C-alpha positions as CSV (number, residue, x, y, z in Angstrom):
1,X,0.0,0.0,0.0
2,X,1.2,3.5,-0.7
3,X,1.4,6.4,1.6
4,X,-1.9,7.8,2.9
5,X,-3.3,10.8,1.1
6,X,-3.3,13.9,3.3
7,X,-6.6,15.8,3.0
8,X,-5.8,18.5,5.6
9,X,-2.3,19.9,6.1
10,X,-1.1,22.4,8.8
11,X,2.4,23.7,8.6
12,X,3.8,26.0,11.4
13,X,0.4,27.4,12.0
14,X,-0.1,30.1,14.7
15,X,-3.7,30.1,15.9
16,X,-5.6,32.7,17.8
17,X,-6.6,36.3,17.3
18,X,-4.6,39.4,16.3
19,X,-4.2,40.4,20.0
20,X,-3.8,36.9,21.4
21,X,-1.7,33.9,20.2
22,X,-3.2,30.7,21.5
23,X,-1.2,28.0,19.7
24,X,2.2,28.4,17.9
25,X,4.0,26.3,15.3
26,X,1.4,23.6,14.9
27,X,2.3,21.1,12.2
28,X,0.4,17.9,11.3
29,X,-1.5,16.2,8.5
30,X,-4.9,14.5,8.5
31,X,-5.3,11.6,6.1
32,X,-8.3,11.0,3.9
33,X,-10.9,8.8,5.6
34,X,-9.5,9.3,9.1
35,X,-11.4,10.1,12.2
36,X,-9.1,12.6,13.8
37,X,-9.5,14.1,17.3
38,X,-8.5,17.5,18.6
39,X,-8.3,17.5,22.3
40,X,-7.0,19.2,25.4
41,X,-8.1,21.2,28.4
42,X,-10.3,24.3,28.4
43,X,-8.7,27.2,26.6
44,X,-6.0,25.1,25.0
45,X,-6.9,26.2,21.5
46,X,-8.7,23.1,20.1
47,X,-11.9,25.0,19.3
48,X,-10.0,28.0,18.0
49,X,-8.0,25.7,15.7
50,X,-11.2,24.2,14.4
51,X,-12.5,27.7,13.6
52,X,-9.4,28.3,11.5
53,X,-9.9,24.9,9.8
54,X,-13.5,25.7,8.8
55,X,-12.6,29.2,7.6
56,X,-14.4,31.3,10.3
57,X,-11.2,33.0,11.3
58,X,-7.9,33.3,9.4
59,X,-4.7,31.8,10.8
60,X,-2.2,34.3,12.1
61,X,0.7,32.7,10.3
62,X,1.8,29.4,8.6
63,X,0.0,27.4,6.0
64,X,-3.4,25.6,6.2
65,X,-4.6,23.5,3.3
66,X,-7.7,21.4,2.7
67,X,-7.9,19.1,-0.3
68,X,-4.6,20.7,-1.5
69,X,-6.2,24.2,-1.5
70,X,-4.8,26.9,0.8
71,X,-7.4,28.7,2.9
72,X,-7.6,32.2,1.4
73,X,-10.2,34.5,-0.1
74,X,-9.6,33.2,-3.6
75,X,-10.3,29.6,-2.6
76,X,-13.0,30.3,0.0
77,X,-16.0,29.4,-2.0
78,X,-14.5,26.1,-3.3
79,X,-13.3,25.1,0.1
80,X,-16.7,25.8,1.8
81,X,-18.2,23.2,-0.6
82,X,-15.7,20.6,0.5
83,X,-16.5,20.8,4.2
84,X,-19.5,20.3,6.5
85,X,-19.8,21.4,10.1
86,X,-21.9,20.2,13.1
87,X,-21.7,22.8,15.9
88,X,-22.0,21.8,19.5
89,X,-25.6,22.8,20.0
90,X,-26.6,21.6,16.5
91,X,-27.3,25.2,15.5
92,X,-30.6,24.3,13.8
93,X,-33.0,27.0,12.7
94,X,-35.9,26.9,15.2
95,X,-38.5,28.1,12.7
96,X,-37.8,25.3,10.3
97,X,-38.7,21.6,10.7
98,X,-35.9,19.0,10.5
99,X,-36.5,18.5,6.8
100,X,-36.2,22.2,6.1
101,X,-33.0,22.4,8.1
102,X,-31.4,19.6,6.0
103,X,-32.8,21.0,2.8
104,X,-31.3,24.5,3.4
105,X,-27.8,23.9,1.9
106,X,-29.5,22.2,-1.1
107,X,-31.6,25.3,-1.7
108,X,-28.7,27.7,-1.3
109,X,-26.0,25.9,-3.2
110,X,-27.6,23.5,-5.8
111,X,-29.9,23.8,-8.7
112,X,-31.9,20.7,-7.7
113,X,-35.7,21.0,-8.1
114,X,-37.8,21.0,-5.0
115,X,-38.9,17.4,-5.4
116,X,-35.2,16.4,-5.7
117,X,-34.2,18.4,-2.7
118,X,-36.9,16.8,-0.6
119,X,-35.9,13.3,-1.7
120,X,-32.2,14.1,-0.9
121,X,-33.0,15.5,2.5
122,X,-35.3,12.6,3.4
123,X,-32.5,10.2,2.4
124,X,-30.1,12.0,4.6
125,X,-32.5,12.0,7.5
126,X,-32.9,8.3,7.0
127,X,-29.2,7.8,7.0
128,X,-29.0,9.3,10.5
129,X,-32.1,7.3,11.6
130,X,-34.5,10.3,11.8
131,X,-36.8,10.0,8.8
132,X,-39.8,9.9,11.2
133,X,-38.8,13.3,12.6
134,X,-38.8,15.1,9.3
135,X,-41.7,17.3,10.1
136,X,-40.8,18.0,13.7
137,X,-39.3,21.4,14.9
138,X,-36.0,21.4,16.7
139,X,-37.7,22.2,20.1
140,X,-39.7,19.0,19.7
141,X,-36.7,16.6,19.5
142,X,-34.0,15.6,22.0
143,X,-30.5,17.0,22.1
144,X,-29.1,13.8,20.5
145,X,-31.6,14.0,17.7
146,X,-30.7,17.6,17.1
147,X,-27.1,16.6,16.6
148,X,-28.1,13.9,14.2
149,X,-30.1,16.3,12.1
150,X,-27.1,18.7,12.1
151,X,-24.9,15.9,10.8
152,X,-27.5,15.2,8.1
153,X,-27.4,18.8,7.1
154,X,-23.6,18.8,7.2
155,X,-23.6,15.9,4.7
156,X,-26.1,17.6,2.3
157,X,-23.5,18.8,-0.2
158,X,-21.5,15.6,0.0
159,X,-18.4,17.2,1.6
160,X,-15.1,15.5,1.8
161,X,-14.5,16.5,5.5
162,X,-17.0,16.8,8.3
163,X,-16.1,18.8,11.4
164,X,-17.9,17.9,14.7
165,X,-17.7,20.2,17.7
166,X,-18.1,18.3,21.0
167,X,-20.7,15.8,19.5
168,X,-21.1,14.0,22.9
169,X,-21.5,17.1,25.0
170,X,-24.7,17.1,27.1
171,X,-25.6,13.5,26.0
172,X,-26.2,10.5,28.2
173,X,-23.8,7.6,27.8
174,X,-26.2,5.5,25.7
175,X,-27.0,8.4,23.3
176,X,-23.3,9.3,23.0
177,X,-22.4,5.7,22.2
178,X,-25.1,5.6,19.5
179,X,-23.7,8.8,18.0
180,X,-20.2,7.3,18.0
181,X,-21.7,4.3,16.1
182,X,-23.2,6.7,13.6
183,X,-19.9,8.4,13.0
184,X,-18.1,5.1,12.4
185,X,-20.9,3.9,10.0
186,X,-20.9,7.1,8.0
187,X,-17.1,6.9,7.6
188,X,-17.3,3.3,6.5
189,X,-20.2,3.9,4.0
190,X,-19.1,7.2,2.6
191,X,-15.3,7.4,3.2
192,X,-15.8,10.8,4.8
193,X,-13.0,12.3,6.9
194,X,-14.1,13.4,10.3
195,X,-12.3,16.0,12.5
196,X,-13.8,15.9,16.0
197,X,-13.3,18.3,18.9
198,X,-13.9,16.3,22.1
199,X,-12.5,15.5,25.5
200,X,-14.7,12.4,26.1
201,X,-12.3,9.6,26.7
202,X,-14.7,6.7,25.9
203,X,-15.6,8.3,22.6
204,X,-12.0,8.9,21.7
205,X,-11.1,5.3,22.5
206,X,-13.9,4.1,20.3
207,X,-13.8,6.2,17.2
208,X,-10.3,7.8,16.9
209,X,-7.7,6.8,14.4
210,X,-5.4,9.4,15.7
211,X,-5.5,12.4,18.1
212,X,-3.7,15.6,18.6
213,X,-3.5,17.1,22.1
214,X,-2.9,20.7,22.9
215,X,-1.7,22.5,26.0
216,X,-2.7,26.0,27.1
217,X,0.4,26.8,29.2
218,X,2.8,25.7,26.4
219,X,0.7,27.1,23.6
220,X,1.6,24.1,21.6
221,X,0.6,20.7,20.3
222,X,2.1,18.3,22.8
223,X,1.1,14.9,21.4
224,X,0.1,13.3,18.1
225,X,-0.8,9.6,17.5
226,X,-3.1,6.8,18.1
227,X,-4.8,6.9,21.6
228,X,-3.4,3.5,22.6
229,X,0.1,4.5,21.5
230,X,-0.1,7.8,23.4
231,X,-1.4,6.0,26.6
232,X,1.4,3.4,26.5
233,X,4.4,5.4,25.1
234,X,4.0,9.1,25.9
235,X,6.6,10.5,28.2
236,X,4.6,13.6,28.8
237,X,2.8,13.3,32.2
238,X,-0.1,15.4,31.1
239,X,-0.7,13.3,28.0
240,X,-0.3,10.0,29.8
241,X,-2.6,10.9,32.7
242,X,-5.3,11.9,30.3
243,X,-5.3,8.7,28.4
244,X,-4.9,6.4,31.4
245,X,-6.9,8.1,34.1
246,X,-8.6,5.4,36.0
247,X,-7.9,2.9,33.2
248,X,-5.7,-0.1,33.0
249,X,-6.0,-0.3,29.3
250,X,-7.0,2.1,26.5
């Protein structure tokens, strides 16, 4: 087998805001089809880095590429079609039912006829197990269901990369486990690359191919690798304690 294809590349990236550097000299690659985790303590920069990766904020310095395209104004429109995002709360429009929320990207960015948009959106809701909730408003469904609808919406334009912000936050263990199963199934069926911000150890152990850990005090990436490898081989006390806390095996 050849070398894996990098779908996301960061080279000496400084992340943060004009008046505040949060991470410096971050370099790593994410391979096509990986489930890749961004993790670390509060304020470490994982969510800020994700905002750079989805184009909400420009990086302060370095290079950031997705699908071989560098994030800049020239490539913005093309790159936005290559990524999908599920925000922590789901960020569904409360005045639209679930079907309308999933149809929205299709209305905005495709020339599909209404019947085709409905069929596509219903298919996507079926893919996340929520076809029966198509006509329900967001305030009529559970938190876990909202996140599933948000994932369906993120998949609408068939992006190559899906970003998930704290998908397990606020969910009970059974619902969180079912969401992990959904992520694994979608990756298997679609070959989609997932970039996930989370600190939920059980979820990381279940779905992660690799993880990058960041540290606030050092303003740096302090670990990169498979969770099992980091638990067993890391010499950094912070990294090792995270992956082995209360556990004998990872």
